[in-house]
C-alpha positions as CSV (number, residue, x, y, z in Angstrom):
1,M,-5.0,-52.9,-23.9
2,R,-7.8,-51.0,-23.8
3,N,-8.2,-47.4,-24.6
4,L,-9.4,-44.9,-22.4
5,L,-11.5,-42.1,-23.4
6,V,-11.7,-39.0,-21.6
7,S,-14.2,-36.5,-22.4
8,P,-13.5,-32.8,-23.2
9,A,-15.4,-31.7,-20.0
10,A,-13.0,-33.8,-17.7
11,Y,-10.0,-32.1,-19.5
12,C,-11.6,-28.5,-18.9
13,S,-12.3,-29.4,-15.4
14,L,-8.7,-30.0,-14.8
15,I,-7.3,-27.2,-16.5
16,A,-9.9,-24.7,-14.6
17,G,-9.0,-26.5,-11.4
18,L,-5.2,-26.2,-12.1
19,L,-5.4,-22.4,-13.1
20,L,-8.1,-20.7,-11.2
21,P,-5.4,-20.5,-8.1
22,M,-3.0,-18.8,-10.3
23,V,-5.6,-16.4,-11.2
24,S,-7.0,-15.7,-7.9
25,Q,-3.4,-15.2,-6.9
26,A,-2.7,-12.7,-9.7
27,V,-5.9,-10.6,-9.6
28,R,-5.5,-9.1,-6.1
29,L,-7.1,-5.6,-4.8
30,P,-5.5,-3.0,-3.4
31,P,-5.2,-3.0,0.4
32,G,-7.8,-0.8,2.2
33,P,-7.3,2.2,4.0
34,C,-6.7,0.1,7.4
35,E,-4.6,-2.4,5.8
36,Q,-2.3,0.3,4.8
37,I,-1.9,1.4,7.8
38,I,-0.9,-1.9,9.2
39,V,1.5,-2.4,6.4
40,A,2.8,0.7,6.9
41,C,3.6,-0.3,10.7
42,Q,5.0,-3.6,9.8
43,N,7.3,-1.7,7.3
44,L,9.0,-0.2,10.2
45,G,9.3,-3.3,12.3
46,F,6.2,-3.3,14.3
47,I,4.9,-6.8,15.3
48,K,1.8,-8.2,16.7
49,G,2.4,-9.3,20.5
50,D,5.3,-7.5,20.8
51,A,4.0,-4.5,22.7
52,R,6.1,-5.5,25.9
53,E,9.4,-5.2,23.9
54,G,8.1,-1.6,22.9
55,Y,7.1,-2.7,18.9
56,G,3.8,-4.1,19.4
57,L,1.7,-3.7,16.2
58,Y,-1.3,-2.3,17.9
59,V,-0.4,-0.7,21.1
60,D,2.5,1.2,19.7
61,C,1.6,2.1,16.2
62,V,-1.9,1.6,14.8
63,D,-3.7,2.4,17.6
64,P,-1.8,5.9,18.2
65,I,-1.6,6.6,14.8
66,M,-5.9,6.1,14.8
67,R,-6.4,8.1,17.8
68,G,-4.4,11.0,16.7
69,T,-2.4,10.6,20.1
70,R,1.4,10.1,20.8
71,Q,2.8,6.6,21.1
72,P,3.3,5.0,24.8
73,A,6.7,5.9,26.5
74,R,7.9,2.5,25.8
75,A,7.6,2.5,22.1
76,D,11.3,2.3,20.7
77,R,10.4,2.9,17.0
78,P,9.1,6.2,15.6
79,L,5.3,6.0,13.9
80,P,5.3,6.0,10.1
81,A,3.6,8.6,8.1
82,V,0.3,8.0,7.3
83,S,-1.9,10.5,5.1
84,A,-4.5,12.0,7.4
85,D,-6.9,10.6,4.4
86,V,-5.9,7.2,4.8
87,V,-6.9,7.6,8.3
88,A,-10.3,9.1,8.0
89,A,-11.3,6.5,5.3
90,C,-10.4,3.8,7.8
91,R,-12.6,5.3,10.1
92,Q,-15.5,5.8,7.7
93,L,-14.7,1.9,7.1
94,R,-14.1,0.8,10.5
95,P,-15.4,3.0,13.3
96,N,-13.9,0.9,16.0
97,F,-10.3,0.5,14.0
98,G,-7.2,0.9,16.5
99,E,-9.5,1.6,19.6
100,G,-7.4,-1.1,21.3
101,H,-8.9,-2.6,24.4
102,R,-9.0,0.9,26.5
103,A,-11.8,1.8,29.0
104,P,-14.4,4.2,27.4
105,P,-13.7,7.8,29.0
106,H,-16.2,8.6,31.8
């Protein structure tokens, strides 16, 4: 039988290829302010796409928080407590976040 020689570079490449996904998952940045709002809404059961049922993620939770308004009458869950500092930081990063698809005021 013939002995196969594998170079050290090949071993290093294999090890790096196996470890890289594990390291990238372990080093996660904390969520930004807009993501914190989304997570707070999701933790109370608001779901993207379920606005007709009264617990839509954006229509019934994110948009009212970002606008500083009341929820639609059909909303059946309370808004989460979100710091005004988080809302301001989100507005600074993404000025149109939480504006939904409403028509601009005339």
